[in-house]
N, C-alpha and C positions, 0 to 999 in steps of 0.2 A: 724378764726382758728376753726377747728372742735373740739368740746368739748368731746374728747374721754375719758378724765379722768372722766367726769360726768357719762358716760355710765358704765365705769369700776367700779366706786364707787357704782352705783346702783346695779350692778351685785353682787359685794362683799357684799353689805348690805343685799341683798336678801338671799345669802348663809349663812351669819352670823345668820340671823333670823331663817333660816331653821335648822341650827345646834343647836341653842338655844332651838327651839321647840322640836327637837328630844331629846335633853338632858333632857327635862322636862318629857319625857315619862317614868318616873321611874317605872310605874306599869308594864311595859313589863317584863315578867318573865325572858327572856334571859338577859336583861340588869341588872336586880337585881342579877341574879346568877353570872354574870361576876364581879360585884362589891362587892360581899360578899364572894365568894369562894377564900380563900387564896392560894389554890393550882393551880389557873389558872392565866395566865398572862393577865392583863387588856389591852384589845385592843378594838378598835372601831368595833362593829359588822359589818359584810360585807354588810348587807342590807342597813344600813345607808349610807355607802360609795357608794354603787351601785346607790341608788336613787339620791344622789348628783351628781355622775359622769354622769348619764344619762342626768340630767337637764343641767349640764355644757356642755355636748356635743352639745345640742341645742343652747346654749346661748353664749359660749365662742368665742370671736373674730368675732362675726357676722359682725361688722363694717368693719374689715379688709378683711375677706374672701368674704363676699357677696356684699360689696359696693366698697371699695377702690380699691382692686385688681380685684377680679372676676367680679364685676359689671361693672367697667370701661373698663377692657380689653374685656369683652363680649359685650360692647356697649349696656348695659341695663341702667346704671346709669351714671350721671355726678355728682361727689362729690364736696366738698366745699373747697375753698381757697387752703391751702398748699397741701392737699391730691390730688388736681387736677394735681399735678406733675406726679402722676401715669398715669393719663389720657393722659398726654403729652408724654408718653413712655420714661420718664427719668429714669435712673437707680439709682438715689439717691433722697432723700427727705430732704426738708429744716428742718424738725423737728427731724433729727437724725436717729438713727438706728431703723427704723420701723420694719424691718425684725426680729430684736431681740425681739420686743414686741410680734409679732405674734408667734415666735418660743417658747419663754419662757411662753407665755400665754397658749399655748397648752400643752407643756411638764410639766409645773408646776401646771397645772389645771386638766383638764379632763383626760389626759394621766396618770398622776401620780396617781390619785385616782382610775381609773379603773384598773391600774396595781396592786394596793394594793388589790383590790377585787380578782384579778386573783391569787395572792399569798395566800390570806386567804382561798379561796375556792379550790385551787389546791391540788394536791397530797401532803399529809403531812401538809397541812395548818391548821390553828386553826379551820376553819369551812369547812373542806373538803366537797365538794358537786359538783358533775360533772354537774348537770343541771345548777346550778347557775354559775359555772365556764364558761360554754358554752355561757350563756347569756352575761356575762361580756366580753368574748372574742369577741363577735359580736360588742359590743360597742367600744371595743379597736380598732377593725379594721376600724370602721367608722372614728375614730379620726386619725389613722395612714394613712388611704387613703387620707385624706385631706392634711396631711403634705407632703406626697410623691408627690402628684399631684400639690403641690405648689412649693416646692423646688427642687425635684428630689431625689437624694440619701440623706437619712436621717438616724439617729439612730433609729433602729427598734427593733432588738433582745435585745439590751441593753438600749433602749431609755426609759426615764422616771423612771429610777431605782436608782436615787440618794440616796434614803433612804437606799438602800442596798449597799452603798459605790461604786457605779459605777458612778464616777464623770466625767470620760472621755470616754463616749460611742463611739464605732466605728460607722462609717457611713456605711450603707448597700446599696447595689446596688438596683436600682428600680425594676429590673426584679426579683431579689431574694425576695424582699419584696412582690411584687405582687404574686409570686408563693406561698409564705407562706400564705398570706392572703386568697387566693383562696382555698388552701388546708385545712387551719384551718376552714374555713366556712363549708366545707363539713363534717369535723369531728364534728363540732357543731351541724349540722343538724342530723347526726347519733345519737348523744347523746340525743338530744331533742326528737327525734322520739321514742327512745327505753327506755328512763328513766321514773322514777316515777314522774307523774305530781305534786305530793305534795311536791317534792323537789325543784321545781322552785320558783322564787320569786312570792309571792301572790299579789293580786290586790293592796293592800295598799303600797307595796314597789316597784311596777313595774309601773312607770309613762308612759311607752311606750305602753304597751298592756294590762295593768290591769290583769296580771296573765294568759292571754290566750296564752298557749304554741304553739298552732297551728299557731297563727300570728307571733310568733318568728321564727318558721320554715320557713314560707313564706318570712319573711323579710330577713333572712339569705340567702335563695336561690335567692331572688331578688337582694340583694347586690352582691352576687357571680356572677349573670348574668351581672350586671353593670360592674364589674371589668373585667370579662372575655371578654366582648365586647370591652373593651379598649385594653386588653392584646393581643387579637387576631390580632389587627392591626400590632403589632410587631412580633408576633409568631403564625401565623394561624395554622401551623401544630400541635401545642400543644393545643391551646385554643379553636379551633373550636369544638373539642369534649366536652370541658367543657360547652360551650354554649348549645350544643345539650342536654347534660345531665341536665342542669338547666331547659331547656324548658320541660323536661319530668317530672319534679317534681312540687309540689305546689308553686305558685308564688302569689304575691299581685295582686288581680284581681278587687277588689272593693275599694271604698273610705273608707268603714268601716274597711278595713284591713290596711290602711295607717299607716306608722310609724310616729306618730305625738305626740306632747306634748300639752295637753289641757291647755289652759291659762285662767285665771279668772280675772275679774275686780270686786273687792269687796272692801267694806270699811274695811274689816278685814285684808287687806294687803296680800291677796293671790297672788301667783306668776302670773305676767301678762306678755304679749308679749313685749319684749324689743324693738321691731320695733316701738312701740308706742312712744318711746323716740324721734325717728326721726320726727314723725308727730308733736309732741309737740314743738320741736325745730324749725321746719319749720314754724309752726303757729305763734310762738312768735318772729320770725325773727332772732334767734341766729344761725341758720344753714339753708343752702339751699341744698336740694337734688332734682335734676331734673331727670325725665325720659329722656333717650337719644332720639335723633331724629330718629335713626334707629329703635328703639323699637316701638315708637309711629307710625311712618310711616308704619311699617309692619302691625300693628294692623288696622290702618286706611285703608290700601290698600286692606284688605280682609273683611272689615266690621265686625271685630271681636267684639262680644258682651261683651267681657271682658273689652274693652277700658274704658267705663265710670265708671266701678268699680275700675279699676287700677288708673286712671288719672283724674286730674282736668282739666278744660278748662281755657283759659286765659280770659282777660277782653272782648275780642271780641267774646267769645263763641267758640273758636277754640282750638283744641288739637295741640300744637306745642312743639315738643321735642327739646332738646338742642343738638347741634352737639358735638360729642366727639372730643377731641384733639385740640381744638382751642388754637392757640398761644396767648401770652399775649396781643398783639395789637388788635387782633380781639375779644378776650374775653372781653376786656374793653368796647366794643360797644354792647355787648349782654345783653339783659334784662332777667335775670334769674327769676325774679319775674313774668314775663309774659310768662314763659315756663311751660310745664307740670310738675306737682308734684304729689306725691302719695296722695290718698284720705284718709279721716278719716276712712272709712270702711275697706280699705285694710290694714291699719296699726292700727286697733282697738286693744284695750288692751286684748280683749278676743278672738282674732283670734288665731287659733292653729298654732304651728310651725311644720314644716315638715322635716323629714330626707329622706323620700322616699314616693312617692305616686303611685297609680295605673296607672296613665296616663303614667309615664315614662316606666313602664313595658310593657304596651300595645304597645307603640312606639318601644321599643327594640324588642319585639316579631315580629312586622311587618317588621322591618329591618332585623332580622334574617331570616325570610321567604324569603326575597329578596336575601339574601346571600346563600340560599339553605340549611340552617341549621335547619329549623323548618317546620312544616306543618300548613296548614290552609290558610285563605284568608288574604293577607297582607293589602288590602284596608279596610276590615272589622275591623281588629285589629287597623289600623290607625284611623279610625273613632271612634272606641270605646275609644281610647286614648284621642281624642279631647273631646268627651263627658265627660269622667272622669275628664279631666283637668278643664273643665268649671263648672261641677257640684261641684267640690272641692270648688269653690268660690260662690256657690249658684246662679249661673246664671240661669235665667228662662228657663225651659225646652222648651218652645215654641221658644225662641231665639236660643237655641242650635240646635234644629231641623231645624230651618230656615237656620242657618249657614251651617249645614251639607248638606242640600238639595240643596242650591242655590249657595254656594261659590265654585269657581273652585278649590281653594287650599284645600278644605275639602275632595277632592277625589284624590287619587293617579292617576297620568297620565304621559304619556311619557315614556322614557326609565328608566332604573334602577337609573342612576345618578340623574335624576330629582326627582324620588320618594324618594331617600335618602335625597335630599335637602329639600323636603317637610317634611319628618319625623323629620329631624334634626332641622328644623325651629320651628316646634311645640314643640319639646323637649326644645329648647332654651327659648320659651315663658313659657312653663309649669313649669319651675323650680322657677320662681320668687316668693318671693324675694331672693331665694337662688341662686344668679347669679353666684356663683363660679362653680356650675355644668353647667350652661349655657356656661361659658368659656370652661369648659372641653369638652362639646359637640362640640364646634367649633374646638378645638384642635384635637379632634378625627376624625371628619367627614369633616372638611373644610367648614361647613355650620352652620348658614347663613354666607355668604361670607363677610369678613371684608376687603375691598380694601386697598391696600398699599397707604399710604398718600402721595399725590403728589401736592395738592393745597397749595398755599402760606399761606392760613389761618390756616393750620393744622401743628402741631408740629410733626416732624419726630423722635425726641428724639434720643435715643441711638440705635435704631433698623433700622434706615433709613426708618421709616414709616411702618414697618411690625409689626403686632400685637405681643406683647410679648408672650413667651411660659412658663415662670416661673418667680419667683422673686429671687433676689440675697440672698445669705446666710448672717446671722448676721456677723457683722464685729467688734463688741466691746467685750462684755463679753464672748461670745462663742469662739471668736478668742483667747482671753487671757487665758481662762480656758482649752479649748479643741482644741487648734490651730493645733496640728499635725494631728489629725483625720479630722478636718475641711479641712485642706489643701489637705489631701489624697482624700477627696471627690471632691474637686474642680478640682484636677488633673484628677480624674476618669471621671468627667462630661465633661472635655475638656475646662474648664474655669468656670468663675462665672459671666456670662452675662445673661441678661433677654431674649435674643433671642436664647439661647441654648435650643434645643428641648428635651422634656422628651423622655424616652424610647419608649413610645407608641404613641407619638405625631408625626405622619408621614405626616400630611397634612400641 
């Protein structure tokens, strides 16, 4: 059984240490003022909540989003023991209401904390500040985008507001959520471009961009582009113009502008990359995480220089990925220990964690040009995306250039359909270990293609072998507390099955 409690405990312990440390910073003038001024209500300063919420956004539920659901549905990972039920396309799990853990983990963690920052820095708030409010809004959208892309309709306008006595939030439609997120990002960009730079979170309180407002603007516009590229699949008449607008504004262009969290490996207990927990557990035999056969074969088939950085070899010196979806009979005959696993370098304690990287934006720009929504050379953008994706992991420049020069897949060819396949496949690879976005890429574009399961060795699950499009809603606490609104969402979605497609999932 996967030791998810262990990872949750580590995350909570880190946060506890963080808050204790922040509480010790009594020399901070603002903190002293708030605790000595009898005329002010004592509340947690927004900067402390903001810093915590940003780090939570990187770290909360990475096992569920990036491995168990996103990773297995995207055919990037094969997870361990009971969580492999997800990989078998089953719509229930032996360990109970896993959807509730994901749902509550987000709403009671990063969403709740960033919502509090929005209240504190919003109009009439204790620390009213438009610049900081815009930065918090961007982080809130990152979190809500994950939720809506996992479940479908979710509480958005009233979500995560239990502190303000909204205990039964209504569920909002996906298209309404997307429309608001995309609109709000534009508003955030406007504020950040015109506001006083001194009002933004400074370097010590901004773990994302260390106080660089220009990078926040690029991130907000890049995130808006990602969302608009999904939304236009469902409503091109409305969102094609948004894509074009995003392309005309500053975007993430280099790896120096990536939205990432710097992680440290020190004897002083500094925050380290929680993906290292997987490597530790794999190494000591308490957990097995394999790269999928599809992922490994895709890299092998194109001589991708990232392969030895991502994956271990087996005892025969071969890269052998594990097939996704094996039923129990065939699974029992498969040697997981002899299959590809993540390397120590890929899951090192000091590896940064990413929310968005330059490679994604170059790939989206190339795709937009193919759609007639942007200008420039799609192939040059595509190859720049490949270069950025590989440089992100410190692949040797000579190996990168050799790949771009000699590999067929490193140059766009054929008709538009094939070029989109190439771009989507590179996107799919570039997101790892954040495989939730890899899954979203498949749902949006149809690539890389995940065949319907027909062989007897593979479980067809609850979808008759078709890759799932979402996960089911919580069925315990949420149903008991907010059952009426939950049922309204289920009715609106047309049911609560894992093969019901999201609003923008047309492939």
